N, C-alpha and C positions, 0 to 999 in steps of 0.2 A: 221227671228224667233229667230237667236241668237240673233240680236240685240237687240230684244223686249225682252229678256227672261232678259240678261244683265240690261236694261234698269227697270225693273220690282224690277229686286236685290239692284238697287243702290237706287232705290228709295224705297225701304224697309228700306233698313239700313241706309237712312240718318232721316226719319221718325221714327223708332223707336229709333234713337239715339236721337229726339232730346222730344220725350216720356219719355225715358227712365232720363234725365236730368230735364226736367219740374215735373214728380215723385219725382227725387231730391230736388228739390225747392219747389214745395207742401210740401213737410213731413218738409223742415226744417224752413220755414214760419208757419208751424202749432205748432212746438214746439218752436217759438221766445218768447212765453210768458212764459212759463217753464225757470226754473233757471238754470238748463242744457238744451242746444240743444241737439236730438237727433244723430243727423248728427257733429263731430268736424268740427270746419271752415275749418281747414286745410286739415280733407280729404273731405270736400265737392267740395275744389277749386283742390285738383287735379281728383278729378271724373270729375267736368264740363271741365279739361285742357285734362284728355282723352277722351272725347265725343267730344270736339271741333275737335281734330286731326279724329276722325270720320267722324263728318260732312262735314269736306274737302272735306275728301275722298269720298262720294259719289254724293257732289255737283259737280267737278270735272269730275270725272267718265262719270255723266250723259247729264253735259252740253255741253258737244260733240256731243251728238245724239239730240237734242231737244230742241226748245228754252225757255221753260218753267219758271216760277216763279222760280222754285226747286232750282236752281243755286244760284239769291242771295239772297233766304230765306236760304238757309243752308251754305251761306259763310259769310253772316250779322249772322247771331244767334251762328256762331262758332267764330266770333272775339268778340262777347256781351261776350258770356261766356270766352274765352281764356282771357281776362282782367278781367272780375267779379273773376276767376276764382282766378287769382292771389291776388286782392284784399283780398279775403277770408284766402288766404294761409297767407298772410302779417299782415291781422289781428289774426288767429289762435298763429303767430310765433310771439305777442306781439311787432308787430312794429309798430302797430295805434295804441297809447297808449295815445296820448293827447284827450279832450273832443274835441268833433265832426269832429275826424279825418277821420273815420269809413265812415261818410256822407259826408265829403268833398269828399271822395277818391272814392266812388260810384257815386253821381250824374253827374259829366260832360257823362259817358259812359250810363246811364241811360236816360238823357234827349236824348241822339243823338240816343240812339237806338229804344225810341220810337216814336219818329221822323219818322226814317227811318221804319221802321216795319208798322208804319200806310200808309206809302206812298205805300208801297210793297202790304198792304192790300189791296188798295183804288184799285188801277191798278189791283189786281188780282181781285175784285169783279167785273172792270171794264170789263172786259175782258174772266169771268166765268170760273175762276178757284177758287172754291169755298173754295174747303177743303185748299188749302196751304193762301187763303185769309184769314177764320178762323181762321188758326193757327198761321199767321200776328200777326190781330187783337188783340188776346188773350197775345200776349207774351207784345204786344204793352202795351196794359192795364193794365195787370200786373207790365211792367217797371213804367209807370205811376203810379201807385199806391203805389209803394213801395218809388218813389220818396218824394209823398206826406207822406207816410208815418216817412219818417227820418225826416222829417219836423214840424210835428205834430202829437201827441199822439192820437189824435182822430179818427185815419185813422188806424184801428186796421190791421196786418199782416195777418188777416185771408181772407179780399179780393183778399189781393196778390197770396193767395196760391189756391182759387176756380179759380181764370183764369189760375194758372200753371194746376189744374186739368183739365181745360176743354184742354187744350194743350193736356194731356198726352191723355186723351177720344179720340180724333177728330184725334192725330198722328199716334192714336194706331190703332182706324177704317181701317184709309187712309193704314196704313201699314200690317195690316194682309188681309187687302182686296187685296190687289197687292201681299202679297206672295199666296196667295190661289190663283190668278191669275196666278202667276209664278206657281204654283203646279201642276194646272189641266191642263196645257198647253193649254190655252185659253178659257178654256170650261167656270169657269164660274168664276163673276166680279161682285161683288157689288158692287149695284150704286153709282155715285160718287167717286169712285177709279179711273175714266180713264185719263189719262193724255193728254192723243194724241190728244187728243179733235177733231179727225177724220180730222187732218192733213195731207195733202199729203204730200210726203216725198222730194217733188219738192219746196213744199211752205217753208217748214222747211231749206231747204239746200239754198233758196233764203235770207230768212232773218237770218239766221246767217253769210251768207257771206255778207249780204250790213252792218251789226251791231257786234262791237264788246260786246258780251254777258259778257263780265267782267268788263267792263266801270263800270256799277253800283254799285258797291261791292268795288270800288275803289274812288265813290264820295262817298261813304258812311263810308268810310274810312279819306279823309280829312274831314267830317265832327264831326268825332271825335275828330281827333286834333285839331281842331277849337274850338268845344265843353269845352276842358279843361282848355283854356286860355280865352275864352269870359267868360266863367262861371266866372273867377277871377274877372271882369271888370265890371259882371251885378250884382256882389254883391251874388249871387246864392252861390257859395263856397267862404269860408275866407279866403284860401291863397293858394298859390300855394307850393308842398311839394312832400316830392317822395312818395306817395299814387297814385298819380295821374300818374309816370311813367309806371305802367302795360301797360294805354291807349294807353299812346304814342309810347311804343316798341312794341305793338300788332299791332298796327295799322300800324307803320314801315316793322314790319316782314311780315302781311299782303299784305302790300301796291309793296313791293319787289316779294312776288308769284303774286299779278297782273299784275304786270310790267313783268314776262314771260309769262304767260298767255295771256297776249295782243300780245304778240311777237308772241305767239301761233296761234292767232288769226288773224296775218298777219297785226297788227295796230300799224306802227314804230312811229306816233307823239303821239297817248296816251298811247304808253308803254315807253318814254322819258319820259315824262309828269309824269306818276307816279312813275319813277325811283327819277325825281329830287323831289317832292313833300316827297318820302320815308324818302331824307337827313333831310328835315325839321322838319319829324317827330322824327327820332333819334335824332336829336339836341336839338329841344326841351327836351327828356327825360332826356337826358346828362345833361343838364341846371338844371333840378330841382334835382339833384345830390349832388350838389353843398355843403348842408351842411355837408358830408360825410369829405371834405377836407379841406374847408375853411369856413369861417364865414360870408364872405362880396359874393355877386353875382354874377357872370362872366361877363366878359366883351365880347363886338363882333367885328370881326375883321372887318373894312368898306369895306376896299379893295375886300375881298371876296363876301359879298353883293352886291355890286355895280354890278361884275362883272356874278355875278349868275342870278339877272334882268334882264341883255342885254342878257342871252341866254333863261328867261323865255320870253322877248319880240320877239326874231328869233324865237323860236316856235312857240309860239303867231300869228306873222305872218303866218308862214306856216301852221296851222292849221285851221286857217281862209280861206285859198284857197278849205279845205276839210268841213269844217263845222263852218259859221260864228259864230256859238253860242260858240262854244268850243273855238273859240279862244277869244271870249272878256271874257268869261270864266277865263281862263290863265292869262289876264290883272289884276284879282288880285291878285293875286303871285306876277307881277308885282311889284304894290305896297305893298305888304308886306315884300318883299325884302328890298327895299326903305325905308321904315315905319323902318324895325330891322336896317340899315344901322344909320340912322338916331339919335335912342337913343342908348347910349354905352350898357344898361344893357339889349336891349332886348327884348326877351320875357316877361321880367319883367317890361316894361313900358306898360302905356295904350294907348299909341300908336298903336303898332304893335296888341295889344289885340283888337280893337277898327276894324282892317281889319279882325279879325280873327272870329270875329263876322260877319260881311259882307260876309267872305267865308263862314261860317255856313249857311247864308239863299241862295248865291248862289247855293251852292253844293246842298241843298236840291231841289231846283226846279231845277239842272241840273240831279238829278234822278231823277226826276219825269219825265222831258222828255225824259230822255235816256230809261225809263224802259218800259212805255207808248209806245215809239214805236219800241221798243222790239217788243213787245207784242203784238198791235192793228193793226188791216190794215189802218185804217186813222191815219196818222202821223200828229204826230206838227212840225210844218214848225220852223229850222232849218239855212235856206239859203244855202242848199246846193248845189240846181243848178246854183244861182246868179251868184257865182264866175267864176263858172266854163263856164257858158255859156258869161260871161265877156273874159274868156281865149281864149275862141275856136275864138275869133275874131283877137286874136293876133299871130304873125307870130313868136314872137322871142320868147315866152314860151309858152310849149306844156304841158297838165297834162300827163305823164304816167296811163297809164290804161291799163286793159286787165288781163286776166285769171293768167297770169303767171309773175303779176307785181313784185313779189316781190321773184321770184323763184331764186335760188343761180346759180352762172353764170356756174359751172357745179355740174348737179346730181340734187338731191331732197333733201329737208330740211322739217322738220316740222315748223321750227321758222323764220320771217321775220331776218332781219340783223341789227346787235345790233353796228354794230357801230357809229353811231351817238351816244348814250350813254355815249359808251366808251371814243371818244373823246370829248364830254362836263365835262366827268369826269376827263377826266387830265387836261379839265383848270381849274376847281375848284380845283381841289386837289395843282396847281400846285401857283394860287392866293393864297391859304390858307396859304400856307409856307412862302408869304411871310412876315407873323407877326413874329419878332422872340420873341416876347415875353420875360417875366423875368427866367432867369437860377433860381433863388430861389424860385417861386413858378408859375410852368410851366403852372399849371393849372386854373391860373387864367384868359387866354381869352382862348374862345370858337376856340380852333383847330382841336383838336382830330376828330368830329365829320366829319368834312369836308374832311377830310383826309384819317381817315379809313373807313366811307361807301362808299366818294364819289370815292376816290381814290384807296381802295380797293375793299369792299364787290360788289359793282354795277360795276365796271372794269371788277373783278371775273366774274360776271355774262356777261357780253360783249365778254367775251373771249371763255366763255362755249358756250355761242352761235355760236360766230367765228365757232369755232372748229367742233359743229353740223352744220354749212353747208359747211364746207369742207374747210375753211379757215387756213391751219394746222400753216402756218408762224404768222398771225394776231395774230390767240388765240396763241398763244405763246407768241407773245409781250405782250400782253394785261393781261395775265397771270401772267409774268413774272414783270409786272411795277406794279400790283395789290399786290402781295407780297411785292415788296420794299417798296410803299408807307404805306402799313400797319406795317409793323416792323419799320420802319422810322419815322412812326408818332407818333405810341406807344412809341418810344424810347422817340425819342426829346422830345415829347408835353406832355407826361405821366409821365412824372417826372422818369422816368426811368432810363435815361441817368445821370442823376446829373449835377454834376460840374466836373467830372472826366471823362476822354476818357480812350479808353479801344484800346490794339493791335487786340484784338480779333475783334473788330467792323468792324477797318482798314480793316482786312482779308475779312471779310466776302463781304463788299462794293466792295474789287476788284474783286471780285468772281461773284459780280451780275454783275460787268462791263464787265466782260468776256464771261458772255453768252448774256449782252446784244451787244458787241464787232460782235459775232458770227449773232446776229439779223440785225446787222447795214449792215452785208455783204451782206447776203441773201437777205436785201430791194433793193438792186443796181437791184436786176434782175425781180424785181415787180413794182415800180412806183416812182417817185421822191418825193412825197411828205411822203410818207411812208418813204424814206431815212432820209428824213430833220426830219421827227417825231421820228425815234431812235435817230438819231445823236444827237437831242438837248435834249433829255432825258440822254444823257451822257455826256454831260453839270450838268446836275442835279446829279448822281448823284458822279462826280467828286467833284461840292460843298458838297456832303454827305462824302467823301474821306476827304477832306482839312478839315473839320471841325474834323473828329474823330481824326486828325493825330495833331490837333492846327496850322495849317497853310492857313485857310481860311481869303483870302483877304478880307477888306472892300468892302460890296458889289455887291461882286461875285455873290456869291449865289441868290440875287432878280436879279440881270441882268440875269442870266442861267433862274432861273423859269420864268420870263416874256417871255422870248424869246421862252421857251417851252410852256407855254401858249397863245402865238401866232400864233405858226406853229399850236397848237389843235386847237385852235380858228375857223383856217383856213380850216383843216380836217374837222371840225364839219358842216362848213359852204357847203364845199364839199357834202360830204355825203348826207346834206337834200337836196343839186337840185339834188342831181343825182337820190334819192329817190322818187322824187313828179315831175320834171320835166325832160322830153326826152333832148335827147342830155348832152352834157357837160358843162355847164355855167359857173362852176367852177370844171376844171378839174383837176383831182389828178396826172397828167401825164404820161408821157410812162417809161419804164423800163430804166435805164440809162444804164446799161451792157444787151443786147439780145444776148441769146446765140442761136444757129443753133440749130432747130428741138425742142424749146422746147417754147410753148405759138404758135406755130405755126398756130395752126389752131383755133384763140381767133376770127378773123372776116369768118371764112367760115365753121367750123365746127358743125352742130349741137349737141345740148344735149337733149336729154329727159329722164325722167324719168322712169325707170321701172315698178313701180307700176303702170301708169294707161295704160287702156286699148288702148287709144288712143296712146297712144305712139309709144306702138308695132307695130300698124296699119301703121304708116310714115315709123316707120324703115323697116315695109315689103314692102311699096310703093317705098322707096328709092334701094331695093335688084331686086324688079320686074323691076325697069330702069334701069335697071345696076348701082348699087351704089355698095360700100363696106361701110360695117359699123362692131366698135366694140359693143359687146354684154357680157352681164354677163352670167355666166353658174352654172352646181354644182361643178366645180374646180374654174379655173382660167378663165380670159377675154380670148376671142376671137376675130382672124379679120373674116369675114364671105359674102360669095359671093352666089347669088345667082346658082344653078347648072346648070341650062340652059340657063347661059348671061355668055358666055366665054368672052367677054370683061373684064366682072368684074370680072373674076375668075382671068385674065391677070394682072390685075390693082392689084389683094391683093398680088399676088404671086409679081409683081414689087414693091408693096411699101413697104414691108416690107424686099428686098434685099434676098430673099430666095432663098436657097444655091439648090444645084440643087441634092443633098444627102439627100435634109428634103424635102421630099414630102407632099403635104397636103392631108389631109381626108376627108372625106363623112361622113352626119350628116343625118338622116331620126327622123322624130317625132315618127313612127310605123312600127314593120313590116308590116303594111298591104298594106306600100307603095314598099315593093318586091313581096305581093303576085302574083302579074303575072309571076314574075322570080322564083316561088318557087322550079319549078321542074329544076332550074339550078343548085339546090346546093340538096345536100347529105343530107337524114333525119337528120343523129346526127348533121353536121353541122348547117340544121336549129334548131332542140330544142335547141342545145346549146346558138345560138343566144335567140330566146325567154328566156331563164332563165338566160341570165346573162342581158339582157334592162330590162328596162333604168336603167342605172347606169355609174359611172367614168370609165368603164371597154371599150376601144377599140378593137375591133379585127381585123386582119390583116386576110383577108381571099384572095384566087386565084381569081386573076381578070376573068371576063368571060361577054361572052353576056348578064348576069344579069345589066349592068353596062349602059347598053343603054335604058332598059323600065325606068331610072331615068333621059332619056334626058340630059345627059352630052354633049354627040355629042364632038363636039372640046375642053370640057374643060379637056377632060378627062385624055393628056397630062403633065397635072398641077398636076394629082389627084390620089396619088399612084403611084408605079414602074411598068414598063409592064409585071412585074409579079403577082403583089396584090395590093389591096387597105385598107386601113384603116377605118372601118366602126362604127359608133357609137348609142347609144338612147339618148341622154342626160337625166338625172333624174331633170330637173327642169323644172317648167309649161312654165316660161315666154321666155325660147328658143325652146321646142316643139312646145308651142303656134305659136310662129314666124314663126316654119316649117312649122305648120299647113298652114298659110296663104302664104306662098312664094312655099313650095315643097322642097325638099331633096338641101342642102347647101354645099357648101366646105367652111371650115373651117383648119384654119393655126393660130398660137399662134399671140395677141397681141402684139407685141414688133420685133421690127427689130433680125434677127438672129445671135444668139450668145449673146442676153442679158437675162436676169433676165425675166421669169415671170410676166406679172402684175395683180396683184391683187387688182386693185382699179381703179375705171371710171378714176380719175383722171392723174394716169401713163399712160393709154390709151391715153390720151388728151396730153398727155406730150411730147409720144413719136412717135404717129403717128395722133396727130393732124391737122396737115396738107396735111394729103395722104389718108384721110376717109372722108369719106359724110356727115357721124354720129356716135353719141355713145350715147348707151343706158346704161343710169348709175342705178347701185342699190346701191353704195357705195362700203363697202370691201367686195371681194368674202368671200364665204364661208368656203372655202377651199384654205389652201396655196400650196398644193401639185397637181401635175395634175394629169393625170388617169391612169391606167394600161394599156398598151398595150399587150395584146397576140397574138401569131403568133399561126395564127391557120389552116395554109398551109397542115399540115401533119395533121390533127384532125383525119381522118379515119382511121388511120396506128398505131392512140394511141399515137400519138406524140403532144403536145404542146409546143411554147417556150415564152419565154419572153425578150421582148425587153424592157422594160421598168416596174418597179413595184413598182407602183405609190401610190394612196388612199387606194385602196384595196389590200390587201394582198397577195401574192402569194398561199398558204392556201385555202384562201374563194376562188381563180378561180378554184383549183384543185376541191375544196368539189364541187361547181355549175356542172364540169365536171362529176362527179363521179354520181354527183343522176341525172346526162342526159343519161350517160351510164348505167343506172340502168332500163331505159324505153326500151334499146335494149339486144336483147341476143348476148354476146359475144362469137366466137369461134376463139381459137387462132390457125394459122395455119404459120409456121414457120415465127415465128417472128412480126407479123401482128396479127392487127385486123380487124375483118368485120365483119357486121352485115345481120342478115337472112332478112331483108327488101332491102339488097343493090340489090338481085338478079332481086327482081320486080323493082328497080331504074335504071337498068344496059341497059337499051334502051336509057338514057338520060346521064350515067355516063361522056359520051365524054365528053360533053359540061365542066366540071368542069376542067378548067385547073389545075394543080396540082404542079406549081412553087414554090419557096421560095422564098419571098421578103420582103419588109418591106414599110410601109406605115407611116407619123404620124399622132399623134392625135392632140391635140390640143397643143401640144408640141410638137419639132423636134426629129426625131427617126432615128438614126445612121444607113444605109444601111447594109446588111451583107450578107457576101456568103452563101452559104449552109454549106460549111464547118466550118464556122463560126459561124454559129448558133446552129450547134449540140450541143453546152458543155451548152446551153441554154433551150435546150426541156426536158420536161419529158414525158417519159413511165409509160403509166397507164397500 
């Protein structure tokens, strides 16, 4: 129900945004014949940028729930209006002054989105999403009419305005219908406004799981960048200039977003491909800015483009294993990089522009195939099963498959692994700086986009994804190297460095080297490949330092970058092989230094995401069969065993070297589990437990016959002390659900005795990975402080003690006790407190043993004697 409401809300936001933008454009084109337009160009551009960001939000938020055309429609129109708006801003600010500049700036984008939206409209009509298809076709016709209007005055602007009015009316009708559906709690639905199309949840899940919904928008972005240069070759536009940069950079920015979303869709290969193409888009836009700093067209570094083509070839081969059609499509970019390498002026030459025309046509065809296969039940064949059937006969290579294909080594992540892109960017950045360039004209050679975008921005992306997957060391290295590439690339190849050298630059490089030295040391405990990867980057940092102090030997920087590039290329291939095939065809190697107790459970201990109910069930089965597991709680991670399995309790006791004065505690999920033994507790103690739980409060209660009702049997000697037991109901749904499946559990802290608490599943894995059977992973703990331990052994005499004041303050515990006491009638008698109802329970009061002792919660609690504990007790 909540998902449907959110779906209706996001659909309404998106359609209202499209309607608002269409209304603005309709007003603009109706007022074109006027001497002064009603909406100034700058204001119109800013408003379109705002609406484009709104469409991105609505499309992405809703895409996670439904495979509708709404996602590609919103993202496509968002890109359209983003570039369109910036062009209007440039025109309003007087940047596009020459005759025909405004037309030459607009036409490449208009041509692209005319065809792209037409494809979306055709698929929409075929799949019976009529409303969205009508919107797409109307915007497509408006763009086509505008192209005609720019070249011939016979086509007036009224036709464009009419098409946008149609979009406004249809989108407004649809959005209002969804809002009404949302406000009336699904009681009123206007005809034609139902996006669900009676699809079951299982159908939607299977569709979204087999296809990358964001790939369509990525392919449209490839059409956009190819259109800018292809239109110049075909004579549609008169020149390449700054007015076309908004289309290229809008495509590059959105392409990086599609790359991230493809990682979210667990499509590693397409995400890497979109990352590669974003580099080309930024480079193309950068090249069109050359008149700002020099009169001549810039030249291109040949080694970099050759290496780029090799990376595209490797990626195409691996993508062919998943989809031969996609692999063939990547070959167009192989040809594109070769064409750029063969022509010294790159994007400005006819050869690369001819390949751009081919890429435009191929991208349009791939957009149609991908979009239709996402929506339709009958698929266009792409050869997916053919290669899979061939590899099934091979005993050497076996494709990785399964639901947990992209699951992180530890825990849970919403993103697939981005290390492939990170290593590839290292290769590109290293070969890009082999071109030294002219110190007097550093911008004459195109180096900055390759170093800053590939080595900097995309490596930051890879580091962020690695951090989201729990790879702290790898993410730190990627982020550090990205910062280094950005700073050094802009400084040396952006003209900021000049011919002078600075002591401050040398100091900064030394600081980076110190950080990288620490990373090199840490990689000793990771694997051999990462050790050489970080070590060879240290060679590059040394070359930067030597250059800063005028002591760089001839050829050293090229040798260092080549070594780093080759090591990065091996890591790139290894990561590709490991993500596609089972086994380790190209291994990363074992740790050079193996510490005792670190990573000991790498081949033994099971790790499961706590967000899945199936994972909790598997943990429950392990506990029932006598296993021990690390689990998350409402405070820190704990080590647990089933209460009715003495062998498991003993194993847990010995696995963390439990000290004799650190007894284990008992956890239940509800007081109903103690209901059969309720008569063994005094009314005050029972009411206090009922009021205090569930919470991070452990209550040390007198040991008695009630423990036998929980089935402890031989486990009792490890739980609590001879006089008392600590018991708690945690305030964590995962933990209580697990206890419901297993029964009462015995708990101790998930760390060797004497060490700090574990606040992340990685810490549990590192400290006890070889001693437990499984770890239920839930990321960082919600709290870094353990529970509060309260001594209730003398609660009936008005005294409670605090063995440890944790996350719940002492005052709050006393307040809870005071509220419970108000329910009882208290009569002071010789310094003690008795209840009126105690006389009714005198027949079983002998069953409660009122000795004073302690027991441990999820952390250790020192045992105290009665005399020692008096200072900690509070009389009420």
